[in-house]
C-alpha positions, 0 to 999 in steps of 0.5 A: 496524573494529567493526561491528554488525548493527542495526535490522530485521535484529536485530528480525526475527531475534529474531522468527524472521521472514525477514531481507530486508536487513542494515544495519550500523553502524560504530564508530571509522572515518572516511569516508576510512578506509572508502573506503581499505578498499574500501567504496563511498560512497552516502550523500548526507545522511550517511556510508553505504557499500556493502560491496565483496563483500556490498553490504550497507549500512554506516553510520558511527555518527552523531547527529542534531539537529533543524534544520527541520520535516519529515523532512529537517530534520536536522543529522547528525554523524558521528565515530569518537568516537560510541558505539553507544548514541549511535547507537541512541538516534536510532532510532525504536522500541526494537525497532529500537534493538538491535545484534548483534555478530559473535558474536551478542551483543545490545546493547540499551540501551533494552529492545527485547527486552522490548518485542519479547517483549511485542509493543509498539511504543514510541519510544526517545526524545522525539526520535521526534516530530522526524520525521513519517515515523515515524508512517507507519513505525509504521503500516507495522509494524502492517501487518506485525506486527499478526497477531503481537499488536503494539500501540502503547504508550500514550505513543507513541500520545499522542506521535503524536497530538501530532505530528499536532496540531502539523502535522508530517504536513503536511511529508511529501513525496509520494514518502515517503508513497507508498513507505511505502504501497506497502510496507504494501500488500505486508504481511500486514495492510495494513488495520492501516496505515490503522487505525493512522493513523486512531487517531492522527488522521493519516489525515485529513491523509495520506489524506483521501479514505479518511478521508472514507469513515468515517461514510458509511452504506450500505444495510444490506441489501447492506452489513451493516457499514453504514460505507463506511470499514469496508467499504473496509478489509474489501475490502482485507483480502479482496484480500489473501486473493485476490492478493499484488499491491499494485495489486489491493489498492489498487484494492479499497481505493479503489473506493468513494471516490465515496460520500463525495461523496453528498449526505447527503439521499440516504444510504444510497443512492449512485447514480452513485458510480462516476463521482463518485469518479473526480475524487477518485481522480485527485486521490489519484494526482496528489498521491502520484504514483502509478505508472500501473499502480496508477492504471489498475487503480484507475480501471477498478475504480472505474468498472466494479465495479458492472457486474462485480457485475451482469454476469449482467444486462448486455446483450451490447453493454454487456458487450462494451464493458466488456471492451474498456475492460478490455483483455480482448481483448489476450491479453497483458493481465492487467488483466481478471484483476486487475480481477475479483479486486478486484471479488471483494474488494469483494463479499466485503468485507462483514460475514458475506459473506466466503465468498460465491462470486463466479461473476461472475469466471469469467463475465467471463473466459469471455465475454472468451475467447469474444469474443477468439477471433473471426475478423477476417480478412475485415473486415481484408481488406475494403473498410472503412476507419478507424473502420468497421473497429473498429465491424465488429469490435465487432459481431462481438465482441457477437455472440460474447458474445451466443452465450456468454450464451445458452450459459450 
C-alpha cells in the first residue's frame, strides 16, 4: 500500500503550524482490499476509510467530474490506476495540493511550496469554480492565516467573483455555510473571513444581513469609524481579544443588525435599532440553522447592549429586570459573563477607543451577585401563590440592587 499525507497536514507542517488532523491518500488499492486490511469504510460519496489503530482518514485516490450545480454535483471515480498527481489536481488551492511520503519527501506538482513561501492563496485548476464551498474555504483560510500575510492571487479572486456572478453561491446549503462560519469564528482573525467574502462580492448572497450594514453611517461623535459594517467587524476583532468562544464573537458581530433597517432620513441616528434588529437576527438564525446557544446569546446582546453601556444610569428595577432576562440569578448560568464580554467588544470596537475601560462589566456582575444572594425562604414558606411569589422575589431583588447602587 502506497500512502501519502495530504492537504492541511502537509501545509501546516511546512508552516510550523499545529497539525490537528491527518488525512491520507492511498494509491493502488480498492475498497475491498482496504477492508481486507482492517480499515473501516466511512465515506458515503467516495471511498474513505478509518485506520484500524490511529483512526486517521485514508481516502483512495480519485478524480471528480462536475455533473450538476452546487458542491454535491460531482461524479467521483476511484481506481488503483489513478496517480497521485491526478488526485491532487482536484484540490482547491496549491498549498493544499501537496503530498508527503513516509520519509518526509514532498510531492508538489502545482508549486504549493512556492505559494506557501510567498503567502498566496492560488487555485490549482479551473475546476476550482465548480464547487462554491471553495469560496467559503478561502475566506476561512484568510481568517486563519491573514496574520501571516496571506493574500489571494489576482486570478483566483477574479475566478471567485465570476462564480458569485454566475450564482454558484446560491447552491450553498445552510449546514455547510454554518460549518465554515463557526470554524472561521474560532480562528485568529475571523473578520478576515467577512472582508474576503465582501471582496469577492459573496457577502451579499451568503450573509445579506451583515452586508447591508456597510454604508450605513453612525454618529461620528460616538463612532469615529462611522460605517456600521466596519464597526461590526471591529467589534468582532475586539471580541476575539476578550473571549475564545465563538458564541461571544458571533453576538458581538451581529449586535447592530437593526441599524440596516433605519430610515435614511433619520441617519446617522438609529433609535430603536436593538428591537428592529431582532427579526433580522431570527431570519439569520433560521436560514443557517444556528444552534440555540449561539442564537440565545446573540438575541440578548442585541436586545440589551445599550442597556449595558448605560447601566450606571438605569433604575434599580430596570437593571434587575435585565439581569433576570440574562439568567443572572442562576448560579450555574454563565450567560451574564458572555453577555458583558460581547458588550465590551461593542464598546471597544470603535476607532481610537479600543483601549477604553469598560467598568460596566464589573458593575453588572456585582449587581447580579448582590441580588442573587437575597433570602427568599420567607416568601417561599408564606401564603403567596402563583405569580405573586415571583413578584415578591422581584421586589426583594430590586431592593438588593438598589442598595448595591447606593454603595458604589
